[in-house]
N, C-alpha and C positions, 0 to 999 in steps of 0.2 A: 582528745580521745584517740583521733586516728594515727598519731605520733606514736600513742602507747600501743595501739594495734600491729604495728610492724616490729618486730621483735629485733630488726637489725637497727632500729633507732637508739636502742639501749636504754630506752625509758621504761621501769616497772610498770605493769597496767594495775595502779594501786592509788586509789583515792580515799583518803580520810575527811569526809565532810560532816561537820557537825549539825545535824539536822534539827535536833534538841526535841521536836515533837512535829506532828503530822495536822493536828486540829488547827484550821485557820484561826479560831478565836482564842487558842492559847497562844500560835504564834504571834499573833496582835499584842496579846497581853506582855508577852516577852519583847516587843518591838523588833520582831523579825519579819521581812517581807515575802519569806518563802509561803508557798501554798502545795499543801501536802499531794493534791490530783497532778498539779504540773510536775511536781517533784519525781511521782511515779512514772510520768511520761518521759522524762529525762533519762532516769535509771534505765528504762527498756531502750531508748535511743542509743545510749550510752553501751549497752550489751549487744546492740544488733551491730554497732560498728567495731567492738571488741568483746568479744564472747569471753575471753579470759580474764577480763577487768575484776579484781576484787576491791570490794565497797566496804569500808568502815565508816561506823558513825557512833555518836553519844548522842543521849538524851536524857531528859529530865522528867521526872513523875513527880506527882504532886505540887505542881507549880501553882501559885495562888490563885483561886478560881477554878482550877480543874475539877470538871464533873466526873461521876463514872461513864457517862456518855461520850466525853472527850478523850477519856482514859482509853475506853473500848474502841475508838476510831484509831488511836494510836497502835494498838494490838492488830487491828485489821489491816493497818496500813503496813505494819511489820511483815504479817503474812503474805501482802501483795509485792513487796519490795525484795524480800529474800536477801535482805545484806547478807555479806558474808561474815562480818565481825561487827559486834555492837558492845557498847558499854553503856551503864545505864547509871545515874545518881538521883537521889531524892534530893528535893530541893531544899535549901535552907538559907535564912537571911545571911546577908554579907553586909558588913558595915558600909554604909553610903550608897547602898543598891537601891534604885527606885522602887524594886518590887517589893522591899520590906514593908512598904505603905500601902501594897495594893490589898482590896477587901478578899474573903474568902479564903482564908489561909488552911491549908488540909493539915487535918490531924495527924499526929507521928504515926498511930497504928495505922491510917489508912495509907499513908505514904509508902510505909514499909509492905503493905500487902499488895498495893500495885507494883512495886518494886519487885516482889518475889514471883507474881504473874508475868510481869514483862520479861524477867530474867530465864523463866521457865519456858516462856514463848521462844526467846532468843536463842537458849539452848538447845531447843528442838530443831530450829533451823540450822544452827551449826553443826549438830550431829548430822543431819541428813545430809548436809552439804560436804560434809568430809566423809561420809560412808559412799557417797559416789566416786571419791577418788580411789577406793580400795580396788587395786588390779592395775592402776596408771602407773606409767614409768614418767618421774618427775626430777628435776633436778633441785639441790638443795645445798646450802652452805653449811659448812660446819662451824658451830659456835663454842663447842667443849667437847673436849674428848677425856674421860676418864674411864679406868680400868677395862672393860669389854664393852663399853657404850658410848655413842657419840649423840649430843643434842645438836641438831639442827634447825634450819628455817627454811620453808618454801620461798617464793617470791611472794606470796601471799601474807607472809608474816612479818610485822614489823617487829623488832628486838625488843624483848621485855614488856612487850603489850600484848601480842597475840599470841596463838599456840606454838608447839615445836613439831618436830618430827624427829622421832628416835630411832636409831639404829642398834639394836640389841646384840649384834653379832657381825662378824666379819669386819671390824673395825681397824685391824693391825693396818699400821701405816699413815692413817688418817691425821691429819693436823688442822688446828683451826684456821679458817680461812678457805679451806678447800672445797672446790666445787665438785659434788658427786651425784651420780645418778642413782636413784634407787627406785625399787619397786614399792608401792603402798601396799601393806598386807593388813592392816588394822587401823581402825579408826575410832576415836573416842567422842566425847562432847566437843573437845576444843584442840585435841591434839592428834597427830598420826604417828605411826609406826611401820617402819619398812626396811627391807634389806638392800645393800650396794648390789648393784648390777654392773 
């Protein structure tokens, strides 16, 4: 993290860590050693060292035995963690996985409802974080140029996974791979818009 905090090192401040869940009992059933409270402390420490760090993760809802209270713990943890980029999957049996034999499989409609609630929470966090970038000047890399628009990525956007920054005007002369400075003038749930400065 200290290396990421110093831009002269050339390492992007971006971590993709598959937390999967936050409740200790669910993590135990998943055979994962992490503890949600300790993870929040680690996230706070990383941000104290490197305030510009982007944190991405994926989660599973409806893991066998997941109770409503355990799921609510995950939503509360997500509020506290304020991750920048989040993906979520509904648990499904996989051939040969030991989780297939666990008791308490969650009904499909409950998994869907939990996924919907999770994504609503994650979307609201993403939208607020992106809204805070409006008015900032940032460097982006150009991924695609067509007609009068360019599709770009910030250092917080993994290609084909995270959001984009779109430039809708003033794209003359831009080429794929160019690094350009833009002023962010609009934010959506997952994407940004800006103009070249």
